[in-house]
N, C-alpha and C positions, 0 to 999 in steps of 0.2 A: 332277529327281531328288532334289533336296534336301528334297522334301516327305516322303520315306520315313523314318520313324523306327522302325518296327516290325521286329524281327529276323525275325518270321514273314513279313512282306511281302517282305523281301529274299530269304528262302529260297524263297518261291513264285516270285518273278521269276527267280531263278537256276536253279531246276529247270525252268522253262519255256523257258529259253534254248537255242537250237540254232544251230550254225554254228561257224566257225573265225574267230578274232580274232587279228590281229597288230598290232604297233605301226605307226603311220603312217610312211611313207617319210621324211618330214622329220625325225622323231625318230631313226630309224635312221641317217640321214646325220649328224646332230649327234653321236650317240654314237660312231659309227665315226670321225669326225674327232677327237673328244676322245681316244678310245682309241688312235688312231694317234699322237697327240702324246705321250701317256703312255708308249706302247711305245717311241717314238723317244727320249724322255728317258731311259728305263731303259737302252736299248741304248747311248746315249751315255755314261752313267755307267759301265756295264760296260766299255766300250772305254777310257775315261779311267783307270779303276782298273787295268786290265790294262797299259796304257801306262805308268802310274806304277810299277807293280810291275816291269816290264821295266827301267826306268831305275834305280830305287833299291832294289829288292828289299824294299820295305816291305810285309810280309805283312798288317799291320793295315789298310792302305788297300785292299788287294785284297779282304780279307774284307768290310770295310764296303761297298765298291763292289759286290761280288757280292750281298750281302744287300739293299742298298737298290735297286740297279739291277735285280736279278732280281725283287724284289717289285713294282717298278713295271711291268715287263714282264708279270708274272703278273696283276696287277690290270687292266691295260689289255686283255689277252687275255680275261680273264673277263668284263669289262664288254661287250666287243664280242660275245662269244658269247651272253651273257645277254640283250642288247638285241634280238636277232633272234627270241627265243622268243615263242610265243603260246599261246593256249588253244583247245581244241576241245571243244565241248559237243555230245554226241549220246547218245541212248538213256539219259538219266538219269545220264550219267557226265561228268566233267570230266577232260580230259587236258592236261598241260603238254607242249608240243611244241617241239622245237628248230627252228632256222631251216630245216633240211633236212627237217623233217617227222617226225623220230624221236620217239617218245613217251618223255619223261623220267620222268613219273609219271602215274598215273591213279587216280582215286578215284570211288566210287559216291556220287552226290548223295543217294540215298535213305537212306544210312547217316549222313548229316551230322547231327551232334548240336547244333551251335551255330554261329552266324555273328555276327561282330562287324565292323561297318563301321569303316573307319579314321576319322581325324579329319575332321570336316565341313569342306568348302571351299565356295567360291562355287557350284560346279556339282556338289556331292555329294562323297563320299569318293574318294580316289585308289586305295584298295585295300580288300579284304575279308580278314578272317582267318576261315578255315573250320576248324572243330574236329570231328574224328572221334575215336572212342575211341583213345587212344594216340598221336595225331599232330595237328599243326596245319599248315595250308598257308596261305601268303599268296598271294592272287590280285590282281595289279595290274589295275585297271580301265582298259583301253585305250580310246581314244576311241570306236571303233566299238562296243565292248562297253557303254560307258556309254549310248550312244544306244539300243542294243537293249534294255538293261534298262529304260530309261525308256519305251520303246515298249511293253514288255510290261505296263506299269502300266495301259494303256488298255483 
């Protein structure tokens, strides 16, 4: 896939793509483990801040703990939810779908104005930036999607 340099070729391949693509299970497991660690650390910080406040009535440590611990919990939760998302290509449209199949956004590929591949890696870019009039979407190239895009070159 690293042989593709033309934006027009990327557009042709993307428009020809059909199917649903999700991250591989191994990746999901890794992200869920890391998210659980981050959420656990955030919950621990929240607990310790509350415990310290109960003992010393130090409002500053409670606020700091709530901001820092709450942020860690929110980031871990967001990463866990985001990792399960995938893409569906059908009828000339791309849909970004949640882990439970809910469409989070959908765009018409025929209205796509410009496409930028992310930085080139050993096996091609890791993402594509898709530009429509008024908005830009980042599409992560999941393992199966990279294979399907490479196969559509033949």
